[in-house]
PyMOL commands that place a pseudoatom at each C-alpha (Angstrom):
pseudoatom trace, name=CA, resn=GLU, resi=1, chain=A, elem=C, hetatm=0, pos=[8.045, -68.017, 78.172]
pseudoatom trace, name=CA, resn=PRO, resi=2, chain=A, elem=C, hetatm=0, pos=[4.236, -67.641, 77.972]
pseudoatom trace, name=CA, resn=HIS, resi=3, chain=A, elem=C, hetatm=0, pos=[2.373, -68.567, 74.807]
pseudoatom trace, name=CA, resn=PRO, resi=4, chain=A, elem=C, hetatm=0, pos=[1.197, -65.381, 73.025]
pseudoatom trace, name=CA, resn=SER, resi=5, chain=A, elem=C, hetatm=0, pos=[-2.510, -66.274, 72.976]
pseudoatom trace, name=CA, resn=SER, resi=6, chain=A, elem=C, hetatm=0, pos=[-3.143, -68.843, 75.713]
pseudoatom trace, name=CA, resn=GLY, resi=7, chain=A, elem=C, hetatm=0, pos=[-0.648, -67.692, 78.316]
pseudoatom trace, name=CA, resn=PHE, resi=8, chain=A, elem=C, hetatm=0, pos=[0.718, -71.206, 78.814]
pseudoatom trace, name=CA, resn=SER, resi=9, chain=A, elem=C, hetatm=0, pos=[4.400, -71.907, 78.434]
pseudoatom trace, name=CA, resn=LEU, resi=10, chain=A, elem=C, hetatm=0, pos=[5.599, -74.145, 75.628]
pseudoatom trace, name=CA, resn=VAL, resi=11, chain=A, elem=C, hetatm=0, pos=[6.534, -77.494, 77.128]
pseudoatom trace, name=CA, resn=THR, resi=12, chain=A, elem=C, hetatm=0, pos=[8.653, -80.145, 75.431]
pseudoatom trace, name=CA, resn=LEU, resi=13, chain=A, elem=C, hetatm=0, pos=[9.481, -83.611, 76.699]
pseudoatom trace, name=CA, resn=ASN, resi=14, chain=A, elem=C, hetatm=0, pos=[13.005, -84.934, 76.895]
pseudoatom trace, name=CA, resn=PRO, resi=15, chain=A, elem=C, hetatm=0, pos=[13.639, -88.377, 75.324]
pseudoatom trace, name=CA, resn=GLU, resi=16, chain=A, elem=C, hetatm=0, pos=[13.237, -90.214, 78.659]
pseudoatom trace, name=CA, resn=ALA, resi=17, chain=A, elem=C, hetatm=0, pos=[9.877, -88.553, 79.363]
pseudoatom trace, name=CA, resn=LYS, resi=18, chain=A, elem=C, hetatm=0, pos=[8.704, -89.303, 75.808]
pseudoatom trace, name=CA, resn=ARG, resi=19, chain=A, elem=C, hetatm=0, pos=[9.551, -92.984, 76.304]
pseudoatom trace, name=CA, resn=ARG, resi=20, chain=A, elem=C, hetatm=0, pos=[7.966, -93.152, 79.750]
pseudoatom trace, name=CA, resn=TYR, resi=21, chain=A, elem=C, hetatm=0, pos=[4.704, -91.448, 78.750]
pseudoatom trace, name=CA, resn=ARG, resi=22, chain=A, elem=C, hetatm=0, pos=[4.413, -92.862, 75.213]
pseudoatom trace, name=CA, resn=PRO, resi=23, chain=A, elem=C, hetatm=0, pos=[1.513, -95.250, 76.082]
pseudoatom trace, name=CA, resn=THR, resi=24, chain=A, elem=C, hetatm=0, pos=[-0.379, -92.418, 77.752]
pseudoatom trace, name=CA, resn=THR, resi=25, chain=A, elem=C, hetatm=0, pos=[0.155, -89.944, 74.924]
pseudoatom trace, name=CA, resn=GLU, resi=26, chain=A, elem=C, hetatm=0, pos=[-0.885, -92.580, 72.372]
pseudoatom trace, name=CA, resn=ARG, resi=27, chain=A, elem=C, hetatm=0, pos=[-4.111, -93.275, 74.317]
pseudoatom trace, name=CA, resn=LEU, resi=28, chain=A, elem=C, hetatm=0, pos=[-4.805, -89.548, 74.495]
pseudoatom trace, name=CA, resn=GLN, resi=29, chain=A, elem=C, hetatm=0, pos=[-4.240, -89.171, 70.750]
pseudoatom trace, name=CA, resn=ARG, resi=30, chain=A, elem=C, hetatm=0, pos=[-6.656, -92.056, 70.038]
pseudoatom trace, name=CA, resn=ALA, resi=31, chain=A, elem=C, hetatm=0, pos=[-9.244, -90.555, 72.383]
pseudoatom trace, name=CA, resn=LEU, resi=32, chain=A, elem=C, hetatm=0, pos=[-8.937, -87.136, 70.734]
pseudoatom trace, name=CA, resn=LYS, resi=33, chain=A, elem=C, hetatm=0, pos=[-9.304, -88.685, 67.291]
pseudoatom trace, name=CA, resn=ALA, resi=34, chain=A, elem=C, hetatm=0, pos=[-12.365, -90.707, 68.359]
pseudoatom trace, name=CA, resn=HIS, resi=35, chain=A, elem=C, hetatm=0, pos=[-13.918, -87.616, 69.935]
pseudoatom trace, name=CA, resn=THR, resi=36, chain=A, elem=C, hetatm=0, pos=[-13.314, -85.578, 66.786]
pseudoatom trace, name=CA, resn=VAL, resi=37, chain=A, elem=C, hetatm=0, pos=[-14.894, -88.270, 64.610]
pseudoatom trace, name=CA, resn=ALA, resi=38, chain=A, elem=C, hetatm=0, pos=[-17.858, -88.660, 66.982]
pseudoatom trace, name=CA, resn=THR, resi=39, chain=A, elem=C, hetatm=0, pos=[-18.605, -84.950, 67.194]
pseudoatom trace, name=CA, resn=ALA, resi=40, chain=A, elem=C, hetatm=0, pos=[-17.822, -83.906, 63.622]
pseudoatom trace, name=CA, resn=ALA, resi=41, chain=A, elem=C, hetatm=0, pos=[-21.000, -85.281, 62.022]
pseudoatom trace, name=CA, resn=ASP, resi=42, chain=A, elem=C, hetatm=0, pos=[-24.109, -83.138, 62.415]
pseudoatom trace, name=CA, resn=THR, resi=43, chain=A, elem=C, hetatm=0, pos=[-26.832, -85.763, 62.184]
pseudoatom trace, name=CA, resn=LYS, resi=44, chain=A, elem=C, hetatm=0, pos=[-30.042, -86.556, 64.029]
pseudoatom trace, name=CA, resn=ARG, resi=45, chain=A, elem=C, hetatm=0, pos=[-28.080, -89.139, 65.998]
pseudoatom trace, name=CA, resn=SER, resi=46, chain=A, elem=C, hetatm=0, pos=[-25.526, -86.579, 67.201]
pseudoatom trace, name=CA, resn=PHE, resi=47, chain=A, elem=C, hetatm=0, pos=[-25.591, -85.976, 70.948]
pseudoatom trace, name=CA, resn=ARG, resi=48, chain=A, elem=C, hetatm=0, pos=[-27.292, -82.678, 71.741]
pseudoatom trace, name=CA, resn=GLY, resi=49, chain=A, elem=C, hetatm=0, pos=[-27.887, -83.152, 75.440]
pseudoatom trace, name=CA, resn=PRO, resi=50, chain=A, elem=C, hetatm=0, pos=[-31.206, -83.027, 77.285]
pseudoatom trace, name=CA, resn=ALA, resi=51, chain=A, elem=C, hetatm=0, pos=[-32.738, -80.606, 74.765]
pseudoatom trace, name=CA, resn=ALA, resi=52, chain=A, elem=C, hetatm=0, pos=[-32.924, -83.435, 72.229]
pseudoatom trace, name=CA, resn=ARG, resi=53, chain=A, elem=C, hetatm=0, pos=[-35.262, -85.412, 74.500]
pseudoatom trace, name=CA, resn=HIS, resi=54, chain=A, elem=C, hetatm=0, pos=[-37.686, -82.489, 74.690]
pseudoatom trace, name=CA, resn=GLY, resi=55, chain=A, elem=C, hetatm=0, pos=[-37.853, -81.828, 70.968]
pseudoatom trace, name=CA, resn=SER, resi=56, chain=A, elem=C, hetatm=0, pos=[-36.223, -78.450, 71.573]
pseudoatom trace, name=CA, resn=SER, resi=57, chain=A, elem=C, hetatm=0, pos=[-33.423, -76.971, 69.530]
pseudoatom trace, name=CA, resn=GLY, resi=58, chain=A, elem=C, hetatm=0, pos=[-31.687, -76.047, 72.767]
pseudoatom trace, name=CA, resn=GLY, resi=59, chain=A, elem=C, hetatm=0, pos=[-31.247, -72.505, 71.513]
pseudoatom trace, name=CA, resn=GLY, resi=60, chain=A, elem=C, hetatm=0, pos=[-34.282, -70.813, 73.039]
pseudoatom trace, name=CA, resn=VAL, resi=61, chain=A, elem=C, hetatm=0, pos=[-34.143, -67.466, 74.764]
pseudoatom trace, name=CA, resn=ARG, resi=62, chain=A, elem=C, hetatm=0, pos=[-33.919, -67.908, 78.500]
pseudoatom trace, name=CA, resn=VAL, resi=63, chain=A, elem=C, hetatm=0, pos=[-35.921, -65.668, 80.794]
pseudoatom trace, name=CA, resn=LYS, resi=64, chain=A, elem=C, hetatm=0, pos=[-35.785, -65.200, 84.542]
pseudoatom trace, name=CA, resn=ALA, resi=65, chain=A, elem=C, hetatm=0, pos=[-38.208, -67.348, 86.531]
pseudoatom trace, name=CA, resn=VAL, resi=66, chain=A, elem=C, hetatm=0, pos=[-38.705, -66.582, 90.234]
pseudoatom trace, name=CA, resn=CYS, resi=67, chain=A, elem=C, hetatm=0, pos=[-40.136, -68.386, 93.248]
pseudoatom trace, name=CA, resn=ASP, resi=68, chain=A, elem=C, hetatm=0, pos=[-41.848, -67.098, 96.396]
pseudoatom trace, name=CA, resn=CYS, resi=69, chain=A, elem=C, hetatm=0, pos=[-38.604, -66.760, 98.381]
pseudoatom trace, name=CA, resn=GLY, resi=70, chain=A, elem=C, hetatm=0, pos=[-36.970, -64.603, 95.700]
pseudoatom trace, name=CA, resn=ARG, resi=71, chain=A, elem=C, hetatm=0, pos=[-34.566, -67.127, 94.187]
pseudoatom trace, name=CA, resn=ASN, resi=72, chain=A, elem=C, hetatm=0, pos=[-34.372, -67.139, 90.407]
pseudoatom trace, name=CA, resn=VAL, resi=73, chain=A, elem=C, hetatm=0, pos=[-33.296, -69.340, 87.516]
pseudoatom trace, name=CA, resn=ARG, resi=74, chain=A, elem=C, hetatm=0, pos=[-32.902, -68.711, 83.793]
pseudoatom trace, name=CA, resn=VAL, resi=75, chain=A, elem=C, hetatm=0, pos=[-35.089, -71.008, 81.734]
pseudoatom trace, name=CA, resn=VAL, resi=76, chain=A, elem=C, hetatm=0, pos=[-36.604, -71.331, 78.275]
pseudoatom trace, name=CA, resn=PRO, resi=77, chain=A, elem=C, hetatm=0, pos=[-40.365, -70.707, 78.727]
pseudoatom trace, name=CA, resn=SER, resi=78, chain=A, elem=C, hetatm=0, pos=[-41.303, -73.855, 76.788]
pseudoatom trace, name=CA, resn=VAL, resi=79, chain=A, elem=C, hetatm=0, pos=[-39.295, -75.985, 79.231]
pseudoatom trace, name=CA, resn=LEU, resi=80, chain=A, elem=C, hetatm=0, pos=[-41.036, -74.426, 82.227]
pseudoatom trace, name=CA, resn=ALA, resi=81, chain=A, elem=C, hetatm=0, pos=[-44.394, -75.054, 80.520]
pseudoatom trace, name=CA, resn=GLN, resi=82, chain=A, elem=C, hetatm=0, pos=[-43.658, -78.799, 80.302]
pseudoatom trace, name=CA, resn=ALA, resi=83, chain=A, elem=C, hetatm=0, pos=[-43.496, -79.295, 84.070]
pseudoatom trace, name=CA, resn=PRO, resi=84, chain=A, elem=C, hetatm=0, pos=[-42.898, -77.180, 87.165]
pseudoatom trace, name=CA, resn=ILE, resi=85, chain=A, elem=C, hetatm=0, pos=[-39.385, -76.501, 88.404]
pseudoatom trace, name=CA, resn=VAL, resi=86, chain=A, elem=C, hetatm=0, pos=[-39.617, -76.434, 92.192]
pseudoatom trace, name=CA, resn=CYS, resi=87, chain=A, elem=C, hetatm=0, pos=[-37.406, -74.324, 94.462]
pseudoatom trace, name=CA, resn=GLY, resi=88, chain=A, elem=C, hetatm=0, pos=[-35.360, -76.296, 96.964]
pseudoatom trace, name=CA, resn=GLY, resi=89, chain=A, elem=C, hetatm=0, pos=[-35.568, -73.382, 99.400]
pseudoatom trace, name=CA, resn=CYS, resi=90, chain=A, elem=C, hetatm=0, pos=[-39.281, -72.686, 99.682]
pseudoatom trace, name=CA, resn=GLY, resi=91, chain=A, elem=C, hetatm=0, pos=[-40.784, -75.669, 97.849]
pseudoatom trace, name=CA, resn=LYS, resi=92, chain=A, elem=C, hetatm=0, pos=[-42.790, -73.435, 95.514]
pseudoatom trace, name=CA, resn=PRO, resi=93, chain=A, elem=C, hetatm=0, pos=[-42.634, -73.621, 91.716]
pseudoatom trace, name=CA, resn=PHE, resi=94, chain=A, elem=C, hetatm=0, pos=[-40.635, -71.095, 89.730]
pseudoatom trace, name=CA, resn=ARG, resi=95, chain=A, elem=C, hetatm=0, pos=[-42.778, -68.830, 87.543]
pseudoatom trace, name=CA, resn=ILE, resi=96, chain=A, elem=C, hetatm=0, pos=[-42.086, -66.219, 84.907]
pseudoatom trace, name=CA, resn=PRO, resi=97, chain=A, elem=C, hetatm=0, pos=[-43.153, -62.782, 86.189]
pseudoatom trace, name=CA, resn=GLU, resi=98, chain=A, elem=C, hetatm=0, pos=[-45.990, -61.152, 84.231]
pseudoatom trace, name=CA, resn=ALA, resi=99, chain=A, elem=C, hetatm=0, pos=[-43.756, -58.279, 83.045]
pseudoatom trace, name=CA, resn=ALA, resi=100, chain=A, elem=C, hetatm=0, pos=[-41.391, -60.746, 81.345]
pseudoatom trace, name=CA, resn=VAL, resi=101, chain=A, elem=C, hetatm=0, pos=[-44.290, -62.551, 79.640]
pseudoatom trace, name=CA, resn=ALA, resi=102, chain=A, elem=C, hetatm=0, pos=[-45.717, -59.284, 78.275]
pseudoatom trace, name=CA, resn=VAL, resi=103, chain=A, elem=C, hetatm=0, pos=[-42.336, -58.262, 76.821]
pseudoatom trace, name=CA, resn=GLY, resi=104, chain=A, elem=C, hetatm=0, pos=[-41.543, -61.695, 75.296]
for i in range(1, 104): cmd.bond("trace and resi %d" % i, "trace and resi %d" % (i + 1))
show_as sticks, trace
zoom trace
């Protein structure tokens, strides 16, 4: 029977399966606990991904940047200002169209 919110069925292990997979489930429980502890604290040392290396909050508004062949990417303008992002198709740098700059 599907779970009401996630759609997954409730699964229970029989005693033999519990015994067989006990080491694995214990390792998973320890890993989940360690992950929860590691990600619960909101400090300067918390992992925030690449945005932390750039001094960015990581929450900037992304705009569309285009290249000469028409491909586009979404990027925070301050990131694009740090260094060019070059298109693998045409080899030209992505740029923010003038209309987007005037609106922003």
